[in-house]
Structure formats: C-alpha cells, structure tokens
C-alpha positions as CSV (number, residue, x, y, z in Angstrom):
1,M,8.5,10.3,18.7
2,E,9.7,6.9,17.6
3,L,8.7,7.6,14.0
4,V,10.7,10.9,14.0
5,E,13.8,9.0,15.3
6,H,13.3,6.4,12.6
7,N,13.1,9.0,9.9
8,I,16.2,10.8,11.2
9,E,18.1,7.5,11.1
10,I,17.1,6.8,7.5
11,F,18.2,10.3,6.6
12,R,21.6,9.8,8.2
13,Q,22.0,6.5,6.4
14,N,21.5,8.2,3.1
15,T,23.8,11.1,3.8
16,Q,27.3,10.9,2.4
17,S,30.3,11.5,4.7
18,D,31.4,14.6,2.7
19,E,28.0,16.3,2.9
20,R,27.7,19.1,5.5
21,I,24.3,18.2,6.9
22,S,23.1,18.4,10.5
23,I,19.9,16.8,11.6
24,I,18.3,18.3,14.7
25,Q,14.8,17.4,15.9
26,G,13.0,20.6,16.8
27,N,9.9,22.7,16.6
28,A,9.1,24.8,13.5
29,L,7.4,27.4,15.7
30,D,10.6,28.0,17.7
31,L,13.9,27.9,15.9
32,S,15.6,30.1,18.5
33,D,18.6,27.7,18.6
34,F,19.4,28.9,15.2
35,P,20.8,32.4,14.4
36,D,19.3,34.9,12.0
37,N,20.3,34.9,8.4
38,Q,22.2,31.7,8.6
39,Y,21.0,29.4,5.7
40,D,21.0,29.7,2.0
41,I,18.0,27.3,1.7
42,T,15.4,26.5,4.3
43,L,12.9,23.6,3.9
44,L,9.5,23.8,5.6
45,L,8.4,20.4,4.2
46,G,5.8,19.1,6.7
47,P,5.1,21.4,9.6
48,L,2.4,23.4,7.7
49,Y,0.5,20.2,7.1
50,H,-0.1,20.0,10.9
51,L,-0.6,23.6,12.0
52,Y,-4.2,24.7,12.2
53,S,-4.2,28.3,13.1
54,T,-3.1,31.2,10.9
55,E,-0.9,32.4,13.8
56,D,1.0,29.1,14.1
57,K,1.5,28.9,10.4
58,R,2.8,32.4,10.2
59,Q,5.0,31.8,13.2
60,A,6.6,28.7,11.4
61,L,7.0,30.7,8.2
62,A,8.5,33.7,10.1
63,E,11.0,31.4,11.8
64,A,12.0,29.8,8.5
65,I,12.4,33.3,6.9
66,R,14.3,34.6,9.9
67,V,17.0,31.8,9.7
68,T,17.4,32.2,6.0
69,K,20.0,34.5,4.6
70,R,18.8,37.6,2.6
71,G,18.5,36.4,-0.9
72,G,18.1,32.8,0.3
73,V,15.2,30.5,-0.7
74,I,12.5,28.9,1.4
75,F,10.5,25.9,0.3
76,A,7.1,25.5,2.1
77,A,4.9,22.5,1.4
78,Y,1.1,22.2,1.8
79,V,-1.6,19.6,1.4
80,I,-4.2,21.0,-1.1
81,S,-7.8,20.3,-0.3
82,D,-9.3,20.0,-3.7
83,G,-6.8,17.4,-4.9
84,C,-7.4,15.4,-1.8
85,L,-11.2,15.7,-2.1
86,L,-11.2,14.7,-5.8
87,D,-8.9,11.7,-5.2
88,E,-9.7,10.4,-1.7
89,G,-13.4,11.4,-1.8
90,F,-14.8,11.2,-5.3
91,R,-12.3,8.9,-6.9
92,R,-11.3,6.3,-4.3
93,G,-14.1,6.7,-1.8
94,N,-11.8,6.8,1.2
95,I,-13.7,9.8,2.6
96,N,-17.4,10.2,2.5
97,V,-17.9,13.7,1.0
98,A,-21.6,13.9,2.1
99,E,-20.5,13.1,5.7
100,Y,-17.8,15.7,5.6
101,I,-20.3,18.3,4.5
102,K,-22.8,17.2,7.2
103,N,-20.0,17.3,9.9
104,G,-18.9,20.8,8.8
105,L,-15.6,19.7,7.4
106,L,-16.5,20.9,3.9
107,D,-18.5,23.9,2.9
108,S,-21.6,22.7,1.1
109,E,-21.4,25.5,-1.5
110,T,-17.7,26.1,-2.1
111,F,-16.3,22.7,-0.9
112,A,-13.6,24.6,1.0
113,A,-12.2,22.4,3.7
114,K,-12.2,23.2,7.4
115,S,-9.5,21.2,9.2
116,E,-9.1,20.9,13.0
117,P,-6.3,19.5,15.1
118,K,-8.1,16.2,15.4
119,D,-7.8,15.8,11.6
120,L,-4.7,14.2,10.1
121,F,-3.8,17.1,7.9
122,E,-4.5,20.8,7.5
123,L,-6.1,21.2,4.0
124,V,-5.8,24.5,2.2
125,R,-6.2,26.1,-1.2
126,K,-3.8,28.4,-3.0
127,E,-5.8,31.5,-2.0
128,D,-5.3,30.5,1.7
129,I,-1.6,30.3,1.0
130,D,-1.6,33.6,-0.7
131,D,-3.4,35.2,2.3
132,L,-1.0,33.6,4.7
133,M,2.1,34.9,2.7
134,A,0.7,38.4,2.2
135,V,2.3,39.7,5.4
136,F,5.8,38.6,4.5
137,P,8.3,40.7,2.5
138,V,9.3,37.9,0.2
139,V,9.1,37.2,-3.5
140,R,7.4,34.1,-4.8
141,L,9.7,32.3,-7.3
142,H,7.5,29.3,-8.0
143,Y,4.3,27.7,-6.8
144,I,4.2,24.1,-8.0
145,A,1.8,21.2,-8.0
146,A,4.1,18.5,-6.6
147,D,1.8,15.5,-7.5
148,G,-0.2,17.1,-10.3
149,C,-2.1,14.6,-12.4
150,A,-0.1,11.6,-11.1
151,L,-2.7,11.8,-8.3
152,F,-5.4,10.4,-10.6
153,M,-3.2,8.1,-12.6
154,R,-0.9,6.4,-10.1
155,E,-1.5,2.9,-11.5
156,A,-0.7,4.1,-15.1
157,V,2.5,5.9,-13.8
158,D,3.6,2.8,-11.9
159,A,3.1,0.7,-15.1
160,M,5.2,3.0,-17.3
161,S,8.5,1.9,-18.8
162,D,11.5,4.0,-17.9
163,D,11.3,5.9,-21.2
164,E,7.6,6.6,-20.8
165,F,8.2,7.7,-17.2
166,Q,10.9,10.1,-18.3
167,L,8.5,11.6,-20.9
168,Y,5.8,11.9,-18.2
169,L,8.2,13.7,-15.9
170,K,9.1,16.1,-18.7
171,Y,5.4,16.8,-19.2
172,H,4.9,17.2,-15.4
173,Y,7.7,19.7,-15.1
174,A,6.3,21.6,-18.1
175,V,2.9,22.1,-16.6
176,C,3.3,21.9,-12.8
177,E,3.3,25.7,-12.4
178,R,0.3,26.4,-14.6
179,A,-2.5,28.0,-12.7
180,D,-5.1,25.7,-14.2
181,M,-3.1,22.6,-12.9
182,T,-2.1,23.6,-9.4
183,G,-5.5,23.2,-7.8
184,I,-5.9,19.5,-8.6
185,T,-2.7,18.4,-6.8
186,S,-2.7,16.9,-3.3
187,H,0.6,18.6,-2.5
188,A,2.0,22.0,-3.5
189,V,5.3,23.6,-2.8
190,D,5.6,27.4,-2.5
191,I,9.1,28.5,-3.3
192,F,10.1,32.1,-2.3
193,R,13.1,34.3,-1.9
194,K,13.8,36.3,1.3
C-alpha cells in the first residue's frame, strides 16, 4: 500500500496545474465508481501483470472497455514470457531454466510459462493475449514490443550518445510492431479501439 501511495505522489508532483488528471487508487476488476463510456483513452498498464486467471484478466479488460467511450482507445500492457526467459534465464542467469521446468513453471517442450499467484508476474505470449481478446468487440490498432531488442543490449543503449540513442529509437519505432520482433520483448502493449 505504501508503494502505491508513493507512486501516486510522484505522479502528482509531475502533473502540471492546467492538466485535468485525477488519480484514484482502485481495483481494475471493479471500476463501478466510473460511468460507462466516459473516457477517450484508458490505460491498463500493470493490472494484467498480476492477474492469473482468464476470468480476472477478462474482467479487468471488460471494465476498461466499459468506461471507454465508443471510438476510444485502450492500452493494455503485458509481461511476455519468452523475452523474460531469454534475458533473465539464458542471458543473465537470474532464473534457473532447468529448475523452472522441473517445478512445472515452464513446459519442457514449448517453454510456455505457467504463472501462479505466488509468482511476481503473470507471463504470457501473444497467442495468449489473442485468445484473451477474442471475446471482445474491439479492433486492434497496434501490438508493440515495448522493450524490443533493448532487453538484450541495455549496456550498449546506456552508453549511446544522444545522437546514437535518437537513431536507435527511430529503429525501434520502425520495427516494434513487426511480428518477428514482438516475441522477444519483455513487455508488450496491446492498443485497441472500442
């Protein structure tokens, strides 16, 4: 709870006085304090990381869609399993891949992740997101790899000059929606219209 209040305070400190922004701590599964069709843009940038059942994820998505105006846009963020496995497992050794398989957290053939509430994050693949979204009458506008290759070259990115970094960003924006690039990110954002 203290961390949430701290983050809210940081957000308030970075909000200009002429911006019409309200910050309310709530629950993504129950936005009943908010009317239907109210917002042009709805951000679901965190809750789906920590919801473990399809029903809960769909409830959070349904609530975000409900409060968004027709024609409005929803941004939903996810933690992508393969990017995490490649980086945290094989590259940096922060997770023991063999142990994860032994403990049933990774399928031994497909390497699909199985996350449980005791885990820090719910790890998914794009096909999981597609299945989740299949029940909603929305139109996907973009599906992007938020980190993309920066995941594997963080030291090189940190060492870039301003000009090099701007060129890298241009590259990232050019490829972040390519299907062959979206599976290797740690974070993805699904952007869709109601």
